[in-house]
C-alpha positions as CSV (number, residue, x, y, z in Angstrom):
1,X,-54.3,103.0,-42.8
2,X,-56.5,103.4,-39.7
3,X,-58.7,106.1,-41.4
4,X,-59.1,103.9,-44.5
5,X,-60.3,101.0,-42.3
6,X,-62.7,103.3,-40.4
7,X,-64.1,104.7,-43.7
8,X,-64.5,101.2,-45.2
9,X,-66.1,99.9,-42.0
10,X,-68.4,102.9,-41.8
11,X,-69.5,102.4,-45.4
12,X,-70.2,98.7,-44.8
13,X,-72.3,99.5,-41.7
14,X,-74.1,102.2,-43.5
15,X,-74.8,99.9,-46.5
16,X,-76.3,97.3,-44.2
17,X,-78.4,99.9,-42.5
18,X,-79.6,101.3,-45.8
19,X,-80.5,97.9,-47.2
20,X,-82.4,97.2,-44.0
21,X,-84.2,100.5,-44.1
22,X,-85.1,100.1,-47.8
23,X,-86.8,96.8,-46.9
24,X,-89.3,98.7,-44.8
25,X,-91.6,101.0,-46.7
26,X,-92.2,103.3,-43.7
27,X,-88.5,103.9,-43.3
28,X,-87.7,105.1,-46.8
29,X,-85.5,108.2,-46.8
30,X,-83.9,110.6,-49.2
31,X,-80.5,112.0,-48.8
32,X,-82.0,115.5,-49.3
33,X,-84.0,115.1,-46.0
34,X,-80.9,115.4,-43.8
35,X,-79.8,118.8,-42.7
36,X,-76.5,119.8,-41.2
37,X,-78.3,119.9,-37.9
38,X,-79.3,116.2,-38.2
39,X,-75.7,115.2,-38.9
40,X,-74.3,117.4,-36.1
41,X,-76.8,115.9,-33.6
42,X,-75.2,112.5,-34.1
43,X,-72.6,111.4,-31.7
44,X,-69.2,109.6,-32.1
45,X,-69.2,106.8,-34.6
46,X,-72.8,107.7,-35.8
47,X,-71.6,111.1,-36.9
48,X,-68.5,109.6,-38.5
49,X,-70.6,107.2,-40.5
50,X,-72.9,110.0,-41.7
51,X,-70.0,112.1,-42.8
52,X,-68.3,109.1,-44.4
53,X,-71.5,108.3,-46.3
54,X,-71.7,111.9,-47.6
55,X,-68.0,111.6,-48.8
56,X,-68.7,108.3,-50.4
57,X,-72.0,109.4,-52.0
58,X,-70.3,112.4,-53.7
59,X,-67.3,110.3,-54.6
60,X,-69.5,107.7,-56.3
61,X,-71.6,110.4,-58.0
62,X,-68.4,111.9,-59.4
63,X,-67.5,108.6,-61.0
64,X,-64.1,108.6,-59.4
65,X,-62.7,105.8,-57.1
66,X,-59.6,107.5,-55.7
67,X,-59.4,109.9,-52.8
68,X,-56.8,111.6,-50.7
69,X,-56.9,110.9,-46.9
70,X,-55.5,114.3,-45.9
71,X,-58.0,115.9,-48.2
72,X,-60.9,114.0,-46.7
73,X,-59.8,115.0,-43.2
74,X,-59.6,118.7,-44.2
75,X,-63.0,118.5,-45.9
76,X,-64.5,116.8,-42.9
77,X,-63.3,119.5,-40.6
78,X,-64.5,122.2,-43.0
79,X,-67.9,120.4,-43.2
80,X,-68.3,120.4,-39.5
81,X,-67.5,124.1,-39.2
82,X,-69.8,124.9,-42.0
83,X,-72.7,122.9,-40.5
84,X,-72.2,124.5,-37.1
85,X,-72.7,127.9,-38.8
86,X,-75.5,126.7,-41.1
87,X,-77.5,124.1,-39.3
88,X,-80.6,124.3,-41.6
89,X,-78.7,123.7,-44.9
90,X,-79.0,120.3,-46.5
91,X,-76.1,118.1,-45.4
92,X,-75.4,116.9,-49.0
93,X,-75.4,120.5,-50.3
94,X,-73.0,121.5,-47.6
95,X,-70.6,118.7,-48.3
96,X,-70.8,119.4,-52.1
97,X,-69.8,123.1,-51.3
98,X,-66.9,121.9,-49.3
99,X,-65.7,119.5,-51.9
100,X,-66.4,122.2,-54.6
């Protein structure tokens, strides 16, 4: 339950941040811009939000709405290990490989 709340809260915070960023032309971003190194440089909750966003983005892209908490935890650990070994890979590509 705690993980579900953390993921939900992270998604809400990220959504607010994204809406705010989209309102400013100079702050437009693409998910393809972020590398593993960018995500790994984040600390604490910021890294958690980034990783939760990647999970949510790919979940939404798949058209599914259900997920397994243990599976997300394992995928998150695998993503972190992958990114430590491959810092220049795009974060979204790395997460897609992990979820494969």
